[in-house]
C-alpha positions as CSV (number, residue, x, y, z in Angstrom):
1,M,6.1,4.3,-21.6
2,S,9.4,2.7,-20.6
3,H,9.4,-1.1,-20.0
4,Y,11.3,-0.4,-16.9
5,Y,8.3,0.7,-14.9
6,K,4.5,0.5,-14.9
7,L,2.0,3.0,-13.4
8,G,-1.2,2.1,-11.6
9,N,-3.7,3.6,-9.3
10,I,-6.3,2.7,-6.6
11,P,-9.2,5.0,-7.3
12,P,-12.5,5.3,-5.4
13,K,-14.6,2.3,-6.2
14,L,-17.2,-0.1,-5.0
15,Y,-15.9,-3.3,-3.4
16,D,-17.2,-6.8,-3.8
17,Y,-19.6,-6.1,-1.0
18,L,-21.3,-9.4,-0.2
19,P,-21.8,-9.5,3.6
20,L,-18.8,-11.8,4.3
21,S,-16.5,-10.6,1.6
22,I,-13.1,-9.3,2.6
23,P,-12.1,-6.3,0.4
24,A,-8.7,-5.8,2.0
25,P,-5.9,-7.0,-0.2
26,Y,-4.0,-10.2,0.6
27,N,-0.4,-10.5,1.7
28,H,1.8,-10.7,-1.4
29,S,5.3,-9.9,-2.7
30,D,6.2,-8.4,-6.0
31,V,8.7,-10.9,-7.4
32,D,9.8,-8.9,-10.4
33,S,9.5,-5.2,-9.2
34,D,9.9,-2.7,-6.5
35,E,6.5,-1.1,-5.6
36,V,6.1,2.6,-4.6
37,L,2.8,3.9,-3.4
38,Y,1.8,7.5,-3.0
39,Y,-1.2,8.1,-0.8
40,V,-3.0,11.0,-2.5
41,E,-6.1,11.5,-0.4
42,R,-8.4,10.0,2.2
43,D,-7.8,6.9,4.3
44,F,-6.1,3.9,2.8
45,M,-8.2,1.0,3.8
46,S,-5.5,-1.6,4.3
47,R,-3.1,0.6,6.3
48,N,-3.0,2.0,9.8
49,N,-1.7,5.6,10.5
50,I,-1.0,6.4,6.8
51,K,-1.7,9.9,6.0
52,Q,-2.3,12.0,2.8
53,G,1.1,12.6,1.1
54,Y,2.8,9.5,2.5
55,I,5.0,7.4,0.2
56,T,5.9,3.8,0.9
57,L,8.4,1.5,-0.8
58,H,7.9,-2.3,-0.8
59,P,11.1,-3.7,-2.4
60,K,11.1,-6.7,-4.7
61,G,10.4,-9.9,-2.9
62,I,9.4,-8.4,0.5
63,V,6.1,-9.7,1.6
64,H,3.5,-6.9,2.4
65,G,-0.2,-6.6,2.8
66,P,-2.8,-5.2,5.1
67,H,-1.8,-4.0,8.6
68,P,-3.1,-5.7,11.6
69,G,-6.9,-5.1,12.0
70,A,-7.4,-4.0,8.4
71,V,-8.9,-7.3,7.2
72,E,-11.4,-7.2,10.0
73,R,-12.2,-3.5,9.5
74,S,-12.9,-4.2,5.8
75,I,-15.5,-6.9,6.2
76,G,-18.9,-5.4,5.3
77,T,-17.3,-2.3,3.7
78,K,-19.1,-1.4,0.5
79,E,-16.7,1.2,-1.1
80,T,-13.5,3.0,-0.8
81,K,-13.0,6.7,-1.4
82,E,-9.2,6.6,-1.3
83,L,-6.9,7.6,-4.1
84,T,-3.5,6.1,-4.3
85,M,-0.9,6.1,-7.2
86,M,1.5,3.3,-7.7
87,V,4.8,2.8,-9.6
88,Y,6.2,-0.7,-10.2
89,A,9.9,-0.4,-11.0
90,F,11.4,-3.4,-12.9
91,R,14.9,-2.3,-12.1
92,P,15.9,-1.9,-8.4
93,L,15.3,1.6,-7.1
94,M,18.1,3.5,-5.5
95,I,17.3,5.3,-2.3
96,T,18.5,8.9,-2.1
97,E,19.7,10.9,0.9
98,Q,16.5,13.0,0.6
99,A,14.4,9.9,0.9
100,F,16.3,8.8,4.0
101,A,15.8,12.3,5.5
102,I,12.0,11.8,5.4
103,E,11.9,8.1,6.3
104,D,9.6,7.0,9.2
105,P,12.0,4.6,11.1
106,E,8.9,3.1,12.8
107,Y,7.0,2.2,9.6
108,Y,7.8,-1.4,9.8
109,T,6.1,-1.6,13.2
110,L,2.7,-1.0,11.6
111,W,2.6,-4.7,10.7
112,L,3.2,-5.7,14.4
113,E,0.2,-6.8,16.4
114,K,-0.5,-4.3,19.3
115,E,-0.8,-5.8,22.7
């Protein structure tokens, strides 16, 4: 495997399911890599309106985390059945014209609180 990227996944699993535990991931930024997620199947617990087959890019240094309401929805959840694949790229990714063609220009609004 190249030292320019690292692969990972989020498989179906049991959470830390104490009654008041919060399984949703915390807000974070990847300070040394771009993060690409491919949502293979089922609902991704920390996201709103993400469907099977979606791909998201979180560039190096940009803070990201659960969408509004995801933390609250995750409390008391015992397991996830989602499957997500990740790539951490340690050199900046170049966005292609094909990627721009399938971009959801409203994606960033998923972090905004709905009134």
